[in-house]
Backbone and ligand atoms as CSV (ligand in chain L), in Angstrom:
chain,resi,resn,atom,element,x,y,z
A,1,MET,N,N,-29.689,-9.140,-0.864
A,1,MET,CA,C,-30.456,-8.964,-2.239
A,1,MET,C,C,-29.551,-8.252,-3.209
A,2,THR,N,N,-29.109,-8.792,-4.242
A,2,THR,CA,C,-28.308,-8.198,-5.176
A,2,THR,C,C,-28.995,-7.506,-6.407
A,3,GLY,N,N,-30.338,-7.995,-6.473
A,3,GLY,CA,C,-31.008,-7.445,-7.666
A,3,GLY,C,C,-31.109,-8.378,-8.784
A,4,VAL,N,N,-30.269,-9.353,-8.725
A,4,VAL,CA,C,-30.062,-10.455,-9.579
A,4,VAL,C,C,-30.731,-11.763,-9.057
A,5,PRO,N,N,-31.899,-12.376,-9.673
A,5,PRO,CA,C,-32.458,-13.546,-9.009
A,5,PRO,C,C,-31.451,-14.496,-9.089
A,6,SER,N,N,-31.576,-15.499,-7.828
A,6,SER,CA,C,-30.389,-16.416,-7.980
A,6,SER,C,C,-30.830,-17.850,-7.940
A,7,ASP,N,N,-32.282,-17.917,-8.431
A,7,ASP,CA,C,-33.005,-19.261,-8.496
A,7,ASP,C,C,-33.213,-19.691,-9.769
A,8,TYR,N,N,-32.718,-19.010,-10.869
A,8,TYR,CA,C,-32.991,-19.682,-12.236
A,8,TYR,C,C,-32.050,-20.640,-12.539
A,9,ARG,N,N,-32.358,-21.704,-13.228
A,9,ARG,CA,C,-31.644,-23.025,-13.406
A,9,ARG,C,C,-31.377,-23.205,-14.848
A,10,CYS,N,N,-32.264,-22.568,-15.693
A,10,CYS,CA,C,-32.056,-22.731,-17.146
A,10,CYS,C,C,-32.507,-21.585,-17.843
A,11,ILE,N,N,-31.829,-20.812,-18.540
A,11,ILE,CA,C,-32.155,-19.624,-19.303
A,11,ILE,C,C,-32.032,-19.860,-20.869
A,12,MET,N,N,-33.211,-19.405,-21.488
A,12,MET,CA,C,-33.452,-19.557,-22.883
A,12,MET,C,C,-33.093,-18.030,-23.446
A,13,LEU,N,N,-32.173,-17.849,-24.277
A,13,LEU,CA,C,-31.809,-16.703,-24.774
A,13,LEU,C,C,-32.252,-16.708,-26.262
A,14,ALA,N,N,-33.259,-15.675,-26.562
A,14,ALA,CA,C,-33.812,-15.728,-28.104
A,14,ALA,C,C,-33.173,-14.681,-28.646
A,15,VAL,N,N,-32.673,-15.026,-29.878
A,15,VAL,CA,C,-31.946,-14.034,-30.602
A,15,VAL,C,C,-32.457,-13.996,-32.227
A,16,ASP,N,N,-32.578,-12.848,-32.908
A,16,ASP,CA,C,-32.797,-12.777,-34.070
A,16,ASP,C,C,-31.669,-12.529,-34.925
A,17,LEU,N,N,-30.262,-12.484,-34.275
A,17,LEU,CA,C,-29.099,-12.517,-34.934
A,17,LEU,C,C,-28.915,-11.221,-35.647
A,18,THR,N,N,-29.500,-10.086,-35.216
A,18,THR,CA,C,-29.178,-8.742,-35.657
A,18,THR,C,C,-28.062,-8.292,-34.462
A,19,GLU,N,N,-27.643,-7.068,-34.882
A,19,GLU,CA,C,-26.660,-6.730,-33.930
A,19,GLU,C,C,-27.216,-6.253,-32.603
A,20,GLU,N,N,-28.397,-6.127,-32.456
A,20,GLU,CA,C,-29.246,-5.873,-31.289
A,20,GLU,C,C,-29.243,-7.123,-30.367
A,21,SER,N,N,-28.831,-8.216,-30.878
A,21,SER,CA,C,-28.543,-9.555,-30.087
A,21,SER,C,C,-27.664,-9.402,-29.008
A,22,THR,N,N,-26.588,-8.668,-29.294
A,22,THR,CA,C,-25.518,-8.610,-28.300
A,22,THR,C,C,-25.827,-8.117,-26.874
A,23,PRO,N,N,-26.367,-6.733,-26.748
A,23,PRO,CA,C,-26.885,-6.375,-25.457
A,23,PRO,C,C,-27.846,-7.429,-24.841
A,24,VAL,N,N,-28.503,-8.090,-25.569
A,24,VAL,CA,C,-29.648,-8.890,-25.015
A,24,VAL,C,C,-28.795,-10.130,-24.348
A,25,ALA,N,N,-27.758,-10.730,-25.327
A,25,ALA,CA,C,-27.036,-11.857,-24.885
A,25,ALA,C,C,-26.334,-11.417,-23.625
A,26,ARG,N,N,-25.645,-10.303,-23.520
A,26,ARG,CA,C,-24.898,-9.885,-22.399
A,26,ARG,C,C,-25.777,-9.981,-20.956
A,27,ARG,N,N,-26.921,-9.500,-21.160
A,27,ARG,CA,C,-27.901,-9.367,-20.112
A,27,ARG,C,C,-28.127,-11.096,-19.635
A,28,ALA,N,N,-28.295,-11.773,-20.484
A,28,ALA,CA,C,-28.860,-13.166,-20.103
A,28,ALA,C,C,-27.510,-13.940,-19.477
A,29,GLN,N,N,-26.431,-13.673,-20.129
A,29,GLN,CA,C,-25.192,-14.262,-19.746
A,29,GLN,C,C,-24.857,-13.694,-18.249
A,30,ALA,N,N,-25.091,-12.347,-17.894
A,30,ALA,CA,C,-24.803,-12.115,-16.787
A,30,ALA,C,C,-25.819,-12.698,-15.669
A,31,ILE,N,N,-26.955,-12.854,-15.982
A,31,ILE,CA,C,-27.998,-13.532,-15.134
A,31,ILE,C,C,-27.565,-14.974,-14.878
A,32,ALA,N,N,-27.139,-15.811,-16.176
A,32,ALA,CA,C,-26.805,-17.198,-16.088
A,32,ALA,C,C,-25.596,-17.267,-15.023
A,33,THR,N,N,-24.508,-16.410,-15.117
A,33,THR,CA,C,-23.298,-16.532,-14.383
A,33,THR,C,C,-23.906,-16.193,-12.921
A,34,ALA,N,N,-24.542,-15.365,-12.732
A,34,ALA,CA,C,-24.830,-14.772,-11.284
A,34,ALA,C,C,-25.725,-16.127,-10.502
A,35,SER,N,N,-26.475,-16.663,-11.341
A,35,SER,CA,C,-27.341,-17.676,-10.742
A,35,SER,C,C,-26.814,-19.241,-10.991
A,36,GLY,N,N,-25.721,-19.242,-11.669
A,36,GLY,CA,C,-25.313,-20.699,-11.901
A,36,GLY,C,C,-26.162,-21.345,-12.919
A,37,ALA,N,N,-26.973,-20.768,-13.645
A,37,ALA,CA,C,-27.876,-21.398,-14.670
A,37,ALA,C,C,-27.181,-21.718,-16.035
A,38,GLU,N,N,-27.977,-22.852,-16.560
A,38,GLU,CA,C,-27.424,-23.208,-17.951
A,38,GLU,C,C,-27.938,-22.394,-18.928
A,39,LEU,N,N,-27.096,-21.860,-19.767
A,39,LEU,CA,C,-27.579,-20.899,-20.839
A,39,LEU,C,C,-27.687,-21.397,-22.189
A,40,HIS,N,N,-29.100,-21.461,-22.733
A,40,HIS,CA,C,-29.341,-22.081,-23.989
A,40,HIS,C,C,-29.734,-20.949,-24.817
A,41,ILE,N,N,-29.600,-21.076,-26.146
A,41,ILE,CA,C,-29.883,-20.009,-27.117
A,41,ILE,C,C,-30.714,-20.560,-28.258
A,42,VAL,N,N,-31.785,-19.833,-28.811
A,42,VAL,CA,C,-32.483,-20.176,-29.911
A,42,VAL,C,C,-32.686,-19.183,-31.008
A,43,HIS,N,N,-32.738,-19.631,-32.140
A,43,HIS,CA,C,-33.107,-18.650,-33.307
A,43,HIS,C,C,-34.125,-19.375,-34.184
A,44,VAL,N,N,-35.018,-18.684,-34.649
A,44,VAL,CA,C,-36.191,-19.195,-35.360
A,44,VAL,C,C,-36.073,-18.527,-36.883
A,45,ILE,N,N,-36.206,-19.551,-37.701
A,45,ILE,CA,C,-36.105,-19.088,-39.088
A,45,ILE,C,C,-37.696,-19.179,-39.481
A,46,GLU,N,N,-38.054,-18.095,-39.898
A,46,GLU,CA,C,-39.455,-18.164,-40.486
A,46,GLU,C,C,-39.636,-18.603,-41.807
A,47,PRO,N,N,-40.343,-19.720,-42.097
A,47,PRO,CA,C,-40.423,-20.167,-43.491
A,47,PRO,C,C,-40.731,-19.056,-44.468
A,48,LEU,N,N,-40.302,-19.117,-45.605
A,48,LEU,CA,C,-40.600,-18.018,-46.480
A,48,LEU,C,C,-42.141,-18.221,-46.986
A,49,SER,N,N,-42.510,-19.456,-46.820
A,49,SER,CA,C,-43.949,-19.588,-47.206
A,49,SER,C,C,-44.883,-18.814,-46.352
A,50,LEU,N,N,-44.456,-18.806,-45.012
A,50,LEU,CA,C,-45.367,-18.104,-44.058
A,50,LEU,C,C,-45.034,-16.794,-44.349
A,51,ALA,N,N,-43.867,-16.306,-44.359
A,51,ALA,CA,C,-43.480,-14.668,-44.592
A,51,ALA,C,C,-44.319,-14.009,-45.596
A,52,TYR,N,N,-44.636,-14.910,-46.744
A,52,TYR,CA,C,-45.245,-14.510,-47.991
A,52,TYR,C,C,-46.480,-14.996,-48.198
A,53,GLY,N,N,-47.173,-15.626,-46.900
A,53,GLY,CA,C,-48.527,-15.930,-47.249
A,53,GLY,C,C,-48.803,-17.349,-47.790
A,54,GLY,N,N,-47.753,-18.137,-48.087
A,54,GLY,CA,C,-47.954,-19.373,-48.788
A,54,GLY,C,C,-48.269,-19.225,-50.407
A,55,ASP,N,N,-48.132,-17.909,-50.838
A,55,ASP,CA,C,-48.695,-17.704,-52.093
A,55,ASP,C,C,-47.525,-17.431,-53.288
A,56,VAL,N,N,-46.275,-17.891,-53.073
A,56,VAL,CA,C,-45.281,-17.679,-53.972
A,56,VAL,C,C,-45.156,-18.658,-55.030
A,57,PRO,N,N,-45.280,-18.327,-56.377
A,57,PRO,CA,C,-45.519,-19.325,-57.544
A,57,PRO,C,C,-44.026,-19.785,-57.784
A,58,MET,N,N,-43.280,-20.228,-57.097
A,58,MET,CA,C,-42.017,-20.824,-57.494
A,58,MET,C,C,-41.453,-21.712,-56.230
A,59,ASP,N,N,-40.516,-22.450,-56.477
A,59,ASP,CA,C,-39.961,-23.412,-55.626
A,59,ASP,C,C,-38.964,-22.677,-54.431
A,60,LEU,N,N,-39.330,-22.747,-53.411
A,60,LEU,CA,C,-38.501,-21.972,-52.487
A,60,LEU,C,C,-37.561,-22.711,-51.601
A,61,SER,N,N,-37.452,-23.986,-51.808
A,61,SER,CA,C,-36.708,-24.963,-51.104
A,61,SER,C,C,-35.332,-24.736,-51.100
A,62,THR,N,N,-34.754,-24.183,-52.264
A,62,THR,CA,C,-33.229,-24.188,-52.263
A,62,THR,C,C,-32.683,-22.672,-51.510
A,63,ILE,N,N,-33.775,-21.656,-51.729
A,63,ILE,CA,C,-33.331,-20.607,-50.982
A,63,ILE,C,C,-33.458,-20.586,-49.482
A,64,GLN,N,N,-34.537,-21.522,-49.124
A,64,GLN,CA,C,-34.967,-21.860,-47.703
A,64,GLN,C,C,-33.577,-22.680,-47.141
A,65,ASP,N,N,-32.996,-23.638,-47.969
A,65,ASP,CA,C,-31.730,-24.365,-47.376
A,65,ASP,C,C,-30.549,-23.515,-47.254
A,66,GLN,N,N,-30.467,-22.471,-48.104
A,66,GLN,CA,C,-29.351,-21.678,-48.104
A,66,GLN,C,C,-29.322,-20.633,-46.981
A,67,ILE,N,N,-30.714,-20.163,-46.567
A,67,ILE,CA,C,-30.943,-19.318,-45.346
A,67,ILE,C,C,-30.694,-20.240,-44.142
A,68,HIS,N,N,-31.083,-21.502,-44.123
A,68,HIS,CA,C,-30.908,-22.310,-43.058
A,68,HIS,C,C,-29.451,-22.508,-42.697
A,69,GLU,N,N,-28.670,-22.782,-43.741
A,69,GLU,CA,C,-27.159,-22.916,-43.708
A,69,GLU,C,C,-26.570,-21.720,-42.970
A,70,GLN,N,N,-26.757,-20.474,-43.574
A,70,GLN,CA,C,-26.286,-19.208,-42.941
A,70,GLN,C,C,-26.589,-19.055,-41.700
A,71,ALA,N,N,-27.892,-19.253,-41.297
A,71,ALA,CA,C,-28.418,-19.149,-39.998
A,71,ALA,C,C,-27.720,-19.955,-39.055
A,72,LYS,N,N,-27.398,-21.341,-39.445
A,72,LYS,CA,C,-26.772,-22.236,-38.621
A,72,LYS,C,C,-25.259,-21.721,-38.330
A,73,ALA,N,N,-24.632,-21.277,-39.320
A,73,ALA,CA,C,-23.287,-20.708,-39.270
A,73,ALA,C,C,-23.157,-19.546,-38.219
A,74,HIS,N,N,-24.346,-18.637,-38.538
A,74,HIS,CA,C,-24.377,-17.420,-37.709
A,74,HIS,C,C,-24.608,-17.842,-36.196
A,75,LEU,N,N,-25.514,-18.588,-36.070
A,75,LEU,CA,C,-25.848,-19.003,-34.724
A,75,LEU,C,C,-24.669,-19.586,-33.963
A,76,ALA,N,N,-24.099,-20.592,-34.698
A,76,ALA,CA,C,-22.837,-21.231,-34.052
A,76,ALA,C,C,-21.782,-20.225,-33.600
A,77,GLU,N,N,-21.592,-19.242,-34.501
A,77,GLU,CA,C,-20.482,-18.268,-34.297
A,77,GLU,C,C,-20.856,-17.302,-33.174
A,78,PHE,N,N,-22.214,-17.025,-33.157
A,78,PHE,CA,C,-22.581,-16.163,-32.101
A,78,PHE,C,C,-22.642,-16.856,-30.640
A,79,ALA,N,N,-22.953,-18.165,-30.755
A,79,ALA,CA,C,-23.251,-18.909,-29.395
A,79,ALA,C,C,-21.681,-19.317,-28.963
A,80,ALA,N,N,-20.853,-19.364,-29.877
A,80,ALA,CA,C,-19.287,-19.795,-29.563
A,80,ALA,C,C,-18.943,-18.682,-28.552
A,81,GLY,N,N,-19.326,-17.426,-28.966
A,81,GLY,CA,C,-18.658,-16.070,-28.201
A,81,GLY,C,C,-19.341,-16.019,-26.761
A,82,LEU,N,N,-20.299,-16.835,-26.732
A,82,LEU,CA,C,-21.090,-16.965,-25.458
A,82,LEU,C,C,-20.628,-18.208,-24.532
A,83,ASN,N,N,-19.781,-18.989,-25.075
A,83,ASN,CA,C,-19.506,-20.416,-24.650
A,83,ASN,C,C,-20.656,-21.254,-24.458
A,84,ILE,N,N,-21.610,-21.169,-25.253
A,84,ILE,CA,C,-22.818,-21.794,-25.508
A,84,ILE,C,C,-22.485,-23.338,-26.410
A,85,ASP,N,N,-22.430,-24.483,-25.707
A,85,ASP,CA,C,-22.300,-25.543,-26.435
A,85,ASP,C,C,-23.254,-25.988,-27.379
A,86,GLU,N,N,-22.907,-26.751,-28.410
A,86,GLU,CA,C,-23.716,-26.936,-29.567
A,86,GLU,C,C,-25.055,-27.576,-29.043
A,87,SER,N,N,-24.986,-28.469,-28.010
A,87,SER,CA,C,-26.190,-29.121,-27.662
A,87,SER,C,C,-27.094,-28.275,-26.874
A,88,ARG,N,N,-26.870,-26.779,-26.776
A,88,ARG,CA,C,-27.580,-26.033,-26.249
A,88,ARG,C,C,-28.102,-24.676,-27.118
A,89,GLN,N,N,-27.646,-25.116,-28.413
A,89,GLN,CA,C,-28.166,-24.121,-29.565
A,89,GLN,C,C,-29.362,-24.717,-30.200
A,90,HIS,N,N,-30.271,-24.069,-30.385
A,90,HIS,CA,C,-31.317,-24.457,-31.187
A,90,HIS,C,C,-32.046,-23.603,-32.107
A,91,LEU,N,N,-31.710,-24.266,-33.493
A,91,LEU,CA,C,-32.223,-23.666,-34.785
A,91,LEU,C,C,-33.526,-24.328,-35.124
A,92,ILE,N,N,-34.570,-23.608,-35.221
A,92,ILE,CA,C,-35.883,-24.069,-35.547
A,92,ILE,C,C,-36.703,-23.169,-36.643
A,93,PHE,N,N,-37.433,-23.988,-37.322
A,93,PHE,CA,C,-38.296,-23.416,-38.398
A,93,PHE,C,C,-39.670,-23.035,-37.784
A,94,GLY,N,N,-40.136,-22.027,-37.935
A,94,GLY,CA,C,-41.432,-21.622,-37.586
A,94,GLY,C,C,-41.824,-20.145,-36.974
A,95,ARG,N,N,-42.787,-20.024,-36.382
A,95,ARG,CA,C,-43.183,-18.702,-35.789
A,95,ARG,C,C,-42.335,-18.463,-34.615
A,96,PRO,N,N,-41.507,-17.289,-34.696
A,96,PRO,CA,C,-40.718,-17.145,-33.446
A,96,PRO,C,C,-41.445,-17.084,-32.129
A,97,GLU,N,N,-42.590,-16.400,-31.946
A,97,GLU,CA,C,-43.152,-16.505,-30.445
A,97,GLU,C,C,-43.482,-17.961,-30.276
A,98,SER,N,N,-44.238,-18.606,-30.842
A,98,SER,CA,C,-44.638,-19.915,-30.498
A,98,SER,C,C,-43.375,-20.867,-30.316
A,99,GLU,N,N,-42.511,-20.849,-31.215
A,99,GLU,CA,C,-41.375,-21.668,-31.232
A,99,GLU,C,C,-40.499,-21.444,-30.002
A,100,ILE,N,N,-40.272,-20.102,-29.511
A,100,ILE,CA,C,-39.404,-19.689,-28.485
A,100,ILE,C,C,-40.051,-20.391,-27.206
A,101,GLN,N,N,-41.630,-20.282,-27.090
A,101,GLN,CA,C,-42.329,-20.776,-26.056
A,101,GLN,C,C,-41.953,-22.351,-25.933
A,102,ARG,N,N,-42.144,-22.942,-27.123
A,102,ARG,CA,C,-42.167,-24.331,-27.313
A,102,ARG,C,C,-40.804,-24.965,-26.627
A,103,VAL,N,N,-39.773,-24.384,-27.507
A,103,VAL,CA,C,-38.297,-24.922,-26.966
A,103,VAL,C,C,-37.955,-24.530,-25.667
A,104,SER,N,N,-38.600,-23.585,-24.988
A,104,SER,CA,C,-38.219,-23.147,-23.606
A,104,SER,C,C,-38.843,-24.276,-22.583
A,105,GLU,N,N,-40.273,-24.569,-22.973
A,105,GLU,CA,C,-40.679,-25.595,-22.190
A,105,GLU,C,C,-40.115,-26.847,-22.439
A,106,ALA,N,N,-39.867,-27.165,-23.664
A,106,ALA,CA,C,-39.080,-28.634,-23.887
A,106,ALA,C,C,-37.897,-28.862,-23.163
A,107,ASN,N,N,-37.114,-27.728,-22.859
A,107,ASN,CA,C,-35.826,-27.709,-22.153
A,107,ASN,C,C,-35.929,-27.375,-20.800
A,108,GLY,N,N,-37.100,-27.077,-20.178
A,108,GLY,CA,C,-37.243,-27.000,-18.727
A,108,GLY,C,C,-36.698,-25.283,-18.492
A,109,ALA,N,N,-36.805,-24.558,-19.421
A,109,ALA,CA,C,-36.383,-23.412,-19.095
A,109,ALA,C,C,-37.109,-22.517,-17.978
A,110,ASP,N,N,-36.661,-21.742,-16.981
A,110,ASP,CA,C,-37.391,-21.034,-16.139
A,110,ASP,C,C,-37.347,-19.498,-16.271
A,111,LEU,N,N,-36.501,-19.101,-17.316
A,111,LEU,CA,C,-36.378,-17.782,-17.784
A,111,LEU,C,C,-36.210,-17.727,-19.392
A,112,ILE,N,N,-36.968,-16.804,-19.962
A,112,ILE,CA,C,-36.779,-16.481,-21.376
A,112,ILE,C,C,-36.272,-15.001,-21.505
A,113,VAL,N,N,-35.132,-14.802,-22.122
A,113,VAL,CA,C,-34.621,-13.484,-22.376
A,113,VAL,C,C,-34.780,-13.175,-23.899
A,114,VAL,N,N,-35.367,-12.056,-24.000
A,114,VAL,CA,C,-35.610,-11.510,-25.477
A,114,VAL,C,C,-35.382,-9.963,-25.374
A,115,GLY,N,N,-35.198,-9.470,-26.781
A,115,GLY,CA,C,-34.967,-7.998,-27.014
A,115,GLY,C,C,-36.298,-7.324,-27.119
A,116,SER,N,N,-36.435,-6.058,-26.623
A,116,SER,CA,C,-37.875,-5.391,-26.891
A,116,SER,C,C,-37.475,-3.966,-27.247
A,117,HIS,N,N,-38.103,-3.438,-28.563
A,117,HIS,CA,C,-37.753,-2.157,-28.729
A,117,HIS,C,C,-38.574,-1.043,-28.086
A,118,GLY,N,N,-39.533,-1.414,-27.163
A,118,GLY,CA,C,-40.387,-0.494,-26.470
A,118,GLY,C,C,-41.075,0.434,-27.620
A,119,ARG,N,N,-41.818,-0.447,-28.380
A,119,ARG,CA,C,-42.505,0.337,-29.692
A,119,ARG,C,C,-43.586,1.303,-29.206
A,120,HIS,N,N,-43.732,2.424,-30.160
A,120,HIS,CA,C,-45.084,3.242,-29.687
A,120,HIS,C,C,-45.834,3.170,-30.907
A,121,GLY,N,N,-47.084,3.873,-30.782
A,121,GLY,CA,C,-47.907,3.860,-31.990
A,121,GLY,C,C,-48.464,2.774,-32.630
A,122,LEU,N,N,-48.408,2.910,-34.038
A,122,LEU,CA,C,-48.933,1.738,-34.810
A,122,LEU,C,C,-48.208,0.414,-34.546
A,123,ALA,N,N,-46.781,0.609,-34.355
A,123,ALA,CA,C,-46.214,-0.771,-34.208
A,123,ALA,C,C,-46.436,-1.269,-32.945
A,124,LEU,N,N,-46.726,-0.435,-31.972
A,124,LEU,CA,C,-47.162,-1.009,-30.583
A,124,LEU,C,C,-48.524,-2.003,-30.885
A,125,LEU,N,N,-49.433,-1.384,-31.690
A,125,LEU,CA,C,-50.680,-2.067,-31.850
A,125,LEU,C,C,-50.430,-3.429,-32.748
A,126,LEU,N,N,-49.537,-3.448,-33.560
A,126,LEU,CA,C,-49.026,-4.615,-34.362
A,126,LEU,C,C,-48.478,-5.605,-33.596
A,127,GLY,N,N,-47.925,-5.157,-32.413
A,127,GLY,CA,C,-47.410,-6.318,-31.382
A,127,GLY,C,C,-45.747,-6.405,-31.811
A,128,SER,N,N,-45.147,-7.183,-30.935
A,128,SER,CA,C,-43.858,-7.414,-31.115
A,128,SER,C,C,-43.497,-8.971,-30.792
A,129,THR,N,N,-42.323,-9.291,-30.884
A,129,THR,CA,C,-41.900,-10.824,-30.594
A,129,THR,C,C,-42.044,-10.799,-29.111
A,130,ALA,N,N,-41.394,-9.920,-28.375
A,130,ALA,CA,C,-41.433,-9.844,-26.917
A,130,ALA,C,C,-42.848,-10.020,-26.274
A,131,ASN,N,N,-44.015,-9.217,-26.929
A,131,ASN,CA,C,-45.097,-9.297,-26.544
A,131,ASN,C,C,-45.785,-10.673,-26.782
A,132,GLY,N,N,-45.420,-11.345,-27.883
A,132,GLY,CA,C,-45.789,-12.689,-28.189
A,132,GLY,C,C,-45.404,-13.744,-27.471
A,133,VAL,N,N,-44.104,-13.591,-27.043
A,133,VAL,CA,C,-43.548,-14.616,-26.191
A,133,VAL,C,C,-44.118,-14.496,-24.730
A,134,LEU,N,N,-44.360,-13.365,-24.182
A,134,LEU,CA,C,-44.941,-13.059,-22.978
A,134,LEU,C,C,-46.198,-13.706,-22.735
A,135,HIS,N,N,-47.171,-13.494,-23.867
A,135,HIS,CA,C,-48.440,-14.091,-23.700
A,135,HIS,C,C,-48.531,-15.573,-23.611
A,136,GLY,N,N,-48.635,-16.409,-22.636
A,136,GLY,CA,C,-48.650,-17.775,-22.639
A,136,GLY,C,C,-47.369,-18.451,-22.524
A,137,ALA,N,N,-46.467,-17.466,-21.961
A,137,ALA,CA,C,-45.177,-18.117,-21.760
A,137,ALA,C,C,-45.119,-19.075,-20.526
A,138,PRO,N,N,-44.278,-20.196,-20.637
A,138,PRO,CA,C,-44.316,-21.228,-19.686
A,138,PRO,C,C,-43.483,-20.852,-18.397
A,139,CYS,N,N,-42.862,-19.693,-18.397
A,139,CYS,CA,C,-41.978,-19.267,-17.381
A,139,CYS,C,C,-41.855,-17.803,-17.291
A,140,ASP,N,N,-40.861,-17.198,-16.459
A,140,ASP,CA,C,-40.608,-15.715,-16.359
A,140,ASP,C,C,-40.097,-15.426,-17.839
A,141,VAL,N,N,-40.336,-14.195,-18.278
A,141,VAL,CA,C,-39.858,-13.404,-19.334
A,141,VAL,C,C,-39.135,-12.128,-18.973
A,142,LEU,N,N,-37.842,-11.947,-19.407
A,142,LEU,CA,C,-37.272,-10.724,-19.345
A,142,LEU,C,C,-37.061,-10.021,-20.644
A,143,ALA,N,N,-37.607,-8.677,-20.793
A,143,ALA,CA,C,-37.434,-8.038,-22.038
A,143,ALA,C,C,-36.440,-7.071,-21.892
A,144,VAL,N,N,-35.343,-7.337,-22.610
A,144,VAL,CA,C,-34.371,-6.458,-22.344
A,144,VAL,C,C,-34.404,-5.139,-23.659
A,145,ARG,N,N,-34.632,-3.901,-23.144
A,145,ARG,CA,C,-34.872,-2.864,-23.844
A,145,ARG,C,C,-33.430,-2.614,-24.960
A,146,VAL,N,N,-33.808,-2.737,-26.076
A,146,VAL,CA,C,-32.899,-2.311,-27.185
A,146,VAL,C,C,-33.232,-1.446,-28.156
A,147,GLY,N,N,-32.410,-0.761,-29.050
A,147,GLY,CA,C,-32.948,0.191,-29.955
A,147,GLY,C,C,-32.471,1.453,-29.443
A,148,ALA,N,N,-33.433,2.566,-29.590
A,148,ALA,CA,C,-33.270,4.014,-29.396
A,148,ALA,C,C,-32.956,4.306,-28.060
A,149,ASN,N,N,-33.565,3.683,-26.958
A,149,ASN,CA,C,-33.141,4.014,-25.762
A,149,ASN,C,C,-32.867,2.748,-24.964
A,150,PRO,N,N,-31.766,2.014,-25.410
A,150,PRO,CA,C,-31.413,0.845,-24.595
A,150,PRO,C,C,-30.932,0.554,-23.265
A,151,THR,N,N,-31.090,-0.405,-22.628
A,151,THR,CA,C,-30.695,-0.588,-21.179
A,151,THR,C,C,-29.162,-0.223,-21.047
A,152,PRO,N,N,-28.968,0.515,-20.120
A,152,PRO,CA,C,-27.620,0.977,-20.007
A,152,PRO,C,C,-26.663,-0.313,-19.828
A,153,PRO,N,N,-25.525,-0.355,-20.123
A,153,PRO,CA,C,-24.577,-1.528,-19.994
A,153,PRO,C,C,-24.378,-1.826,-18.476
A,154,GLU,N,N,-23.975,-2.840,-18.114
A,154,GLU,CA,C,-23.960,-3.275,-16.697
A,154,GLU,C,C,-22.768,-2.447,-16.119
L,1,LIG,P1,P,-38.948,-7.830,-32.580
L,1,LIG,O1,O,-39.996,-7.743,-31.851
L,1,LIG,O2,O,-39.236,-9.033,-33.845
L,1,LIG,O3,O,-38.192,-6.762,-33.026
L,1,LIG,O4,O,-37.941,-8.872,-31.736
L,1,LIG,C1,C,-37.565,-8.490,-30.444
L,1,LIG,C2,C,-36.673,-9.842,-29.836
L,1,LIG,O5,O,-37.576,-10.943,-30.020
L,1,LIG,C3,C,-35.489,-9.929,-30.424
L,1,LIG,O6,O,-34.404,-9.160,-29.734
L,1,LIG,C4,C,-35.222,-11.389,-29.976
L,1,LIG,O7,O,-34.911,-11.592,-28.618
L,1,LIG,C5,C,-36.433,-12.099,-30.374
L,1,LIG,N1,N,-36.570,-12.525,-31.581
L,1,LIG,C6,C,-37.164,-11.852,-32.811
L,1,LIG,N2,N,-37.336,-12.574,-33.751
L,1,LIG,C7,C,-36.483,-13.806,-33.557
L,1,LIG,C8,C,-36.256,-15.008,-34.065
L,1,LIG,N3,N,-36.358,-15.284,-35.479
L,1,LIG,N4,N,-35.711,-15.953,-33.449
L,1,LIG,C9,C,-35.417,-15.885,-32.078
L,1,LIG,N5,N,-35.615,-14.762,-31.369
L,1,LIG,C10,C,-36.333,-13.673,-32.051
């Protein structure tokens, strides 16, 4: 027993594309390599109308298109660093929690890897993406500690 599960076949790495994505990605890549699993990556763009309650008195479509183009380029660059082919890069509009679950199920993922801040107090009550993904997840979920007290490197 090496401590690394060897039976994962398809791993879905969820990234918010902040600098904290790197340690989360490293962990997902290490597990994928050890288990011979296919590694997919997903980034979810929250529609501005969702973020602002659908109550903005202006046309947001041009800004939304720019956000999409930037995110696409950023995701492609990040995925290239992990040798993740374009066919395994998923850029989706919607709510991160539910879209991460949906794309994982659609691609037959048996492990979802997300970052977790190990929040305290009010932030804990408000919840996190990691919590949201865990509840009702179609498979195992690994929450990699990031932020103030991150998981030590391999
Ligand atoms: P948060 O709880 O929002 O701080 O996010 C923690 C983790 O959830 C991140 O490290 C990612 O793994 C995942 N995550 C958050 N937002 C997104 C997003 N927009 N797309 C994909 N994954 C995300």
